[in-house]
Structure formats: structure tokens, C-alpha cells
N, C-alpha and C positions, 0 to 999 in steps of 0.2 A: 335473794331478790336483787335484781340489777338496779343500777342507779336510776335508769329511766322509769322503771316501774315504781320505784320509791317516790320519785318526783311527781309522777302522775297520781299516786295515792295521796300525796300531800296536797296537790292541786284540787283533787276531788273533795278532800276533806275541807279545804278552805271554801270551796264552792258551796258545799252543804252548810257550812257555818254561816256563809253570807246569806243564804236563803233563810236560815233560822233567825238571823238578825233582822232580815227584812220582814219576816212574819211578825216578829215582836215589836216592830217599829210603830211609833205613834205620830200622827200628823201626816198630812198629805205630802208635804215636801220631803220629810225624812223617809217616808214610805216609798216615794217615787225614786229617790236617789238610791235607797237600799236595794230595791228590785232591779234598778238599772245596773248597779255594780255587780249584783248577784248574777244577772243575765249575761253580763260581759265575761264574768268568771266562768259561767257555764259554757259559753261559746268557746272560750279559750281552752277549757277542759276537753270539750268535744273535739276541737281541732287537734289538740295534742294527742288525744287517744287515736284519732284517725291517722295522724302522721306516724304514730308509733306502730300501728297495725300495718300500714302501707310499707313502712320501713322494714318491718319483719318479713312481709311477703316479698319485698324486693330483694332482701338478703337471701331468702330461701330460693328465689328465682335465679339470682346470681350464682348461688352455690350449686344449683342444679345445672346451670350452664357450664360452670367450671368442671363439674363431675362428668358431664357429657363430653366436654372437650378433652378431658383426661382419658376417658374411655376410648374416644376416637384416636387420640394420639397413641395410646397403648396398642390399639388394634392395628394402626398403621405400622407401628414399630415391629409388632409380631409378624405382620404380613411381610415387611421388608426382610426380617431375619429369616422367615420361612423361604422367601424367594432366593435369598443369598445362599441358604443351606441347600436349596434345590439345585442351584447352579453349581455349587461346589460338589454336590453329590454326583451330578451328571459328569462333571469334569473328572472326578475320581473314578467313576465307572469307566469312562473312555480310556483313561490312562491305565487303569487296571487291566482292561482287555488287551491293550497294547503290550503291557508288561507280561501278561500271561502268554502272549504269542511267542515271545523270546524264551520264556520258561518251558513251554511245550516243545519248542525246537531243540533246546538244550537237553531236555529230558530224553527226547528221542535219540539224539546223538549219543548221549551217555549210555543209554540202554544198549545201543548197538555196539559200543566199544566194550561194554561189560560182557556181552554174550558172543561176540564175533569169534569165529574159528580162524585163528591166524595161520593154521597149518592145513587149510582146506585142500585135501588131496585132489579134489575134482577140478582145481583151478591151476593154471600155469603160474609160475613165479611172477612173470610180468603183470598178469592180471591181479595177483595178490598185492603187488606193489602199487599198482594203479588204484586199487580199491583203498589202500591205506592213504595214498596221497589225496584221493577224493574226500575221504573222511576228514583229513587234516584241513583241506581247503574249505570245507563246510564249517568247521569249527572256527577257523580264522575269519571267514566271512561273517559268521555270527558275532564274533568278538568285535570286528570292525563296525558292523552295523549297530550293535548295542552301544558302542562307544559314542555314537552320534546322538543318542537319546539324552535329552536334557529336560529339566523341569525346575521351575522356581518354587514349586510346592514341596515342602519337606514331609508331606503326609506319607509318601512312599519311599522316603530316604533310606530307611533300614532295609527294605525289600530290594531296592535298586543296588545297594551295596552288596547284598548277599548274592544277587544274580550275577553281578560283575565278578565276584570271587568264583562263583560256580563256572562261569564261562572261561575264566582264566585257567582254572584247574582242568577244565575239559580240553582246552587247547593244549595244555601240557600232556594230557593223556594221549591226544592224537599225535603229538610230536614223538612220543615214545613208540606209538604204533608204527610210524614210518621208520623209526630207527631200528625197530625189531628186525627188519629185512636187511639191515646193514651191519648186523652183528658179526663179530669175528669168530665166535664159537657158541656152542649150545648153552654154556653158562650165562653168557651175555644175553642170549636170546631169552632165557628163562627169567633173568633179572628184569629186562626191559618189558617183557610181557606182564610180569607181576606188577611192576610200577604202573604200567598202562591201565590195567584193570583196577588197581587200587585208587588211582586218581579219577578214573571214570566213576567208581562207586562214590567217592567223595563229592564229585560234581553232582551226581544224581541225588544224593542226600541233601545237598545245598539247594538244588532246584526244588525238591519236595518241601523243604522248610520255607523257602521263599514263596512258593505257591500258597502254603497255609497262611503265611503272614499277609499276603495280598488279599486272600479271601476274608480274613479277619478284619483287616483295615477297611476293606470296601464294604 
């Protein structure tokens, strides 16, 4: 039992006791005074009970207002977090699409270097050299263009690092492709062709791994 209820109980008991005294009083003066005091106590008791009830209702109302305010605050917080997450998700999706563009370009060039026939007998030597130089130019251009890509978001940091390594390896493969036609003998040709295809395969595998990382992260 709370202190307020205990006091109200005591006050009610005193009021009841006052009326019992008033009932048992003798003489008009004593009777009048006893009933007057008992009535005052009754009024005080009623007033105290009303105040206690109103206070309880007011506390419940205030608690309800605080609860509603807390619910609204939590809803606003969740809404803000959802909007922030949506913005971040859209930003990630946009950057992922951009990153995939470079990955697809690199994968295509790597596939070409893996499968290309460096001894295509249907082509003149000048045409073969021009084709090699063109492939190297595309790889260098891709390397230069990707070097300009920057982001403050670390979300795709590992993927970007892997793509950068893949493009570097791809450029090295293209370099050996052009050096193939400057070989001094067949042994050097065989070595440079083997290194060209090996690095092209390494680049291809890195591009594939980077693509999987981007898909998972996005």
C-alpha cells in the first residue's frame, strides 16, 4: 500500500470515528460541534480522495503521452534510418553498376588474350602487330580510365583493389602480346606467348572474383 492510500485510509477512519462521536454526543451544543467537525473531516476526506483519483488519472494521462511521444520518436528514427539505408543502397547500386562496367570490359579483353591466335596465317604480319598494339592500347586505356575512379565509401574497397590488380595484370599480358612480335627466336616467342596467356588467365580469374564480390556486397 502506498503512503497516499495509507493516509486516506487513516483520514477516512478518523472521519468515521468523528461521526460515531457525534452520534453519541449529548446536548445541543456538543452535538452541533461534533457534527460540524465530522462534516469538515468528511469534506476533507472527499476532497483528498478526489485529488488522489485525479492525480492518478493525470499520471496515467502523462504516461500515455510519454508513451505516444516515445512511439513517434522511435517511428521517426526508424523512418530516418530506412531513408538513409535507401539512399546508401541506391548509391551502392549505382557504383556497383559502374564497377561492373570496368569488370566486363576487362573480362572481355582477358578472354580475347587467352584465346587469340598469335600466328593467324590468314593475316599479314603488319596486321597481326596492329592487332596486338590495339589490344594493348585498349588495356592501357582501361587502366587509365579506372585510375580516375574514386570513392569515399569503403563498401567496395576490396572489390576496387581486386579490379585494379586485374587490370594491371591484364596490361602486362597485353605488353607481352606486343613483345611477342619482337622476339628474336622461336624460344622467346614461346616464352612470351606463354606469359601473355598466363597473365590473361590470372586477370580473368581476378575479374570473376571481383564480380562475385560486387554482387555479394550489393
